[in-house]
N, C-alpha and C positions, 0 to 999 in steps of 0.2 A: 685471441687465443694465447699469444706468448705472455701477455700479462697473467692470464689465468694459470699457465704452467709455472710461472715464476712464483706466484702466490702459493701453489700448492707445494712446490718445492721447499720453500722458506717455512712454511707450517710443519711440514713433514719433518724437516730437519730440527726444528724447535722441540717438537713433540719427542723426536727419537731421543734427543739430548737428554730428557727428562725421564725417559723409562730405562728399564733395564736393558742390557746390551743385547743386541741380536733379535729382539722381539719385533722391529718396526722395520717395514720395508717402504722404499719410495717407489711409487708405480707412475711412469711416464707414458701418456696416451699421444701418440701422433698418427692421425687419420685412424686406420684400422688395426695399427700395430701398437702392442703394449710391452714395455720393458720395465723389468723390475730390478731394484737395487737394495742391499743391505744398508740401511741407514748408518749402521756402525761401522760399516766399511769405507765411507765416503770422506775423504779428507777435506775436499773443497768444491764448491761449486762455483764454475765460471761462465758467464753468458758473453758470447762473442757474436757479432754481427757476421752475417753470411759473407763469404770471401768476394763474390761474383757482385761487381758495381751495379747499381740500379741501371735498367736498360728500357728503352722504349721499341716499339715494332715500327718499323718504317716500311709502308706497303709498297709492292713493286710499282713500276710505272715508268711513264716517258717524260723527257725534259729536254730543254736546250742546254747543253754544256758549254760554257764560255758566253761572254756577255760583250765582245767586240772592244772593250776598254780596258779591262784588268790586265795586271802583269801576267803574261802568258795565259791570258783568258781572251786574247783576241780573235782566235779561230771559233767558230760556234758549229756545232754539229748536235744533231738529234741522238739521244742516247735512250735506250729501252733497257730497263732493269726487270729481268723476269722473275725475280726470286725476292720474298720479302725478307728483312734483316733486322737483327736487334742491333741498335746503336746505344752506346754508354749515354745516358740522360746528361752526365756530367764530365768533365775531364777526369782522369784517374788522379785520385788525391795522394798526398804524402802518406797518410795512414793507411789507404788501401793498397798502395805500393809496398810500404812497409811490411804490412801483414803477409803478403805473398812473397816478399824477400826473405823474411825470416824463416818462412816455411821452405823455401828453396835451399837457404843455407843449411838447414838442419836436416834436410834430405840430401846434401852433398852435391847439389845442382850448381852451385856458385863457390868462389872463392871470394873473399873480402879481407880488405884492410882498413884502417883509418882513412885511405885516401881514396879507395875505389873498390868498386865490385866488378867481377869477371865472370864470365860463362864458364862452366865446367861439366858441359855435357856435350856428347857426340864429338869430343875432341875440340870443341870451339873454347878460344880463350878471349874472345871479344870483350872489351870494356863495355858494361851495361850501365853503369851509374857512376858518376864522379862526385865523390864525397869530399873532396878537396877544393874545389872550387867555391867562390864566395857565395853562388847562388844556391847552392845546396842546402835544405833543411833537413836532411836525414844524416845521421852520424852512426858510426859503428865502434863498439868497444867491447871486448870480453866476450864475445861472441853474440853480441845483442845488439839490435839496431833500434835507435829511438828517433824521434821527430822533436824538432824546437817546439817549445811549449807555444800553443795559440796557433801554430801552423798546420795542425793535422788536416783541415779542410781545405787547404791550398793545394792546387794542382802541383804534382810532382814536377820538378824541373831537372837539369843536368842529366837527363835520360838521353841515351843514344838511341837510333832507331833499332838497333839490336836490344837495347835494354826493354823497348816497348815491345817488340815481338816476343822477346823472351817471358815477360809478364803474361802475353796472352797464352802461351804454351803453359806456364806455370798453372794458370787457371783450368785449362784443360787436362792436365795432368792430375790436379787436385779433385777434379770433377769426373774423371774417370772416361774422359773423351780421347779421341784421336789428337795428337799434336797436329798444328796445322803448318809449322814451319820446320824445313831443314836447317841444320845448323853448320853447314860448310858450304863452299861455294857462293853462289848467289843467293842463299836462304829463300828459296822457292817456296811459295804457299801453296801447299797441297798440290805440288807438282805442276805450278802455274794455272791452278784453277780455283781461285780464292773462293769463288761462290759456292763451290762443291765441298769445302771442308767442313769437317763435323766440329771441329773445336773452336774457340775463340781466335781471333785474328785481328789485324788493323782493318779499318774500313779502305775499299778501294778508293782510288781518286774520284770515280765517277760517284760512288755512294755517297762520298763525304758531300760532294756539291750538290747532289740531288736532295740530300736532306737537309742542307743549309737554305736552299731556296724553296722548299716546299711550301705549296705546291703551284705556284704561279710566276716562277720566273724571277723572283724579286732579286733586286740589287745587293741587299743585304739581309742577313738572316730575319732582322725585324721588320723589312719591307723596303720601299725607296727613299726614305727620309735619309738625310746626311747623317753621319755618326755624330754623337754627342755623349758627354759623361753619363746622362741618364739611362743610356742604352747599351754601353759598352765600356770595358775598361781597356783604353788605348792612350796613346802619346799625341795628343793635338798639338801642344806645346809645352816646353817645360813648365812645370815638373810632372806633366801627365795627370791623367784623371786621379790616379791614387799613387802612382810611383813606385808600385810593385803588384804582384798579384793578389786577385781578391778570393776569398773562400767561394768555392764552386756553388753556383746558383745564387749569387749576389744580385744578378740582373734580371729583369723581367725575362721569362722564357722564350726564346725565338730560334726557329718558328714555334709560336704558340701552339699551332695546330698539332705539333709532334710533342710538345713539350720538352724540348731540347734546351739547354742552357750554355752559355759561354761559346757558341758556334763560332763568335768573332770575338778578337781580343783575349785577354788573360794570358794565355799562351798559345803558340803556334802548335799544331797538332801533325804528328807523325802519321802518314797513309801508307798502304801498302805498296803502291805502284813505285817504280823506277821513273825518275822525272824525265819528261820532254816537252819542250816548250810548245811547240807547234803541233797540235793533235790532228790538224786537218778538217776538212768540213764534211767527210763522207760518213753517213750514218753508222752507228754501232750498236750491237746488242751485248750486253755484260761485258764490256771493255776489261781487259787485264793489263792491256801495256806491255812493254816490252820484257822479256825475260831477263835482260841484264842492263846494266847501266852504270853511271858514275854517281848520280844523286838519287835521293829518294824525296818523294813529294811531300811537302808539309803545306799546312792550310790554316786559314783564319786569322792571321794577325796575332800581335800580343799587346801586352800592356806596355811595351816598348816601341810601338810602330805606328805609323801614321794611319788615317782613317781609310786610305786607298787600299791598304793591305787586309781591310776588313770586309771587302767585296767578297760575294759567294764565289766568284770566278777566279778569284787571284789565287795562282799556284806558285809556289816558291821551291827552289831546290836547295837541298841540304845534304851534306855527305852523310852516309849513314852511321859513321862513328863520331859525328859532331855531338857536341852536348852544350848547353847554354843555359842561362838563367831565364829564357823566354821560351823555351820549347818544352812541350809534353805530348799528351796523347789521349784518346779515349777508345774504347774496345768496340767490336763488332762480332757478329756471328750471325750466319745464315739460318733463318728460320727452317727446322727440320721439316721436310716433307712427309 
């Protein structure tokens, strides 16, 4: 369908250029809606990919959180998630982050220098993205953000937890949805009810692990086999499998049943929850964690980590204002009822 629209537009422009001014219109059909434009009034035509990253639906269900061995995954507890949710098929890429970042900058929602990007909404001035660190592949100059050549499909890095949450809110704003996050205090998600949020958000700690080991309590996203460089971009020994991030989707989807990529390795992924190491063994339904804390949960390991951190149950603490060349994120959204 998109290819047909593109052909029609180009043919119309060519025809319009050869006819007398004002005699030709371009008619664009989208479902039952038709929009017309005078060809003579069109300066240029730009095709742009949709702003929302590709997402898959993860069905509600129950699982055993923790595996008794992973770092801060020693406790094992039964968890039931009662809501289906969308989860990014891939980690958010440099190009995807840049597109929303440029939109946010043009909208006055952020401030930027060559060194950093800071929040500019609801009184927040938190750092969102470090552009000056060596791991950044995004630059800013003259009001425009750019990505290093060939790095467009690599996961965004040097992004703080605030920068990941803010990206989710930009998506919501651009899509006409209620923003999920507060931008002061503890940045609660939907008043500490992330599952009930209308807009885009980060996956909860439980949602992330549930998706990674779906649906058989596997040790790693691909199964129970030990990590190797054919399955995951990690660091078994110097110089690592790749020695840097890979373009998203470079490895076989895992879990394949959901079509998710890079749930282990490549970059750590920010989650919604405040970090607590010992979760206990009592069963939980739709757990949300503590309403406040010091560290946020990050998951999945990275290109610069050993194989043990690729375990589905491994949970890692990171300060929300922390940024590095080995941490990024993917987005989530509860399926509307």
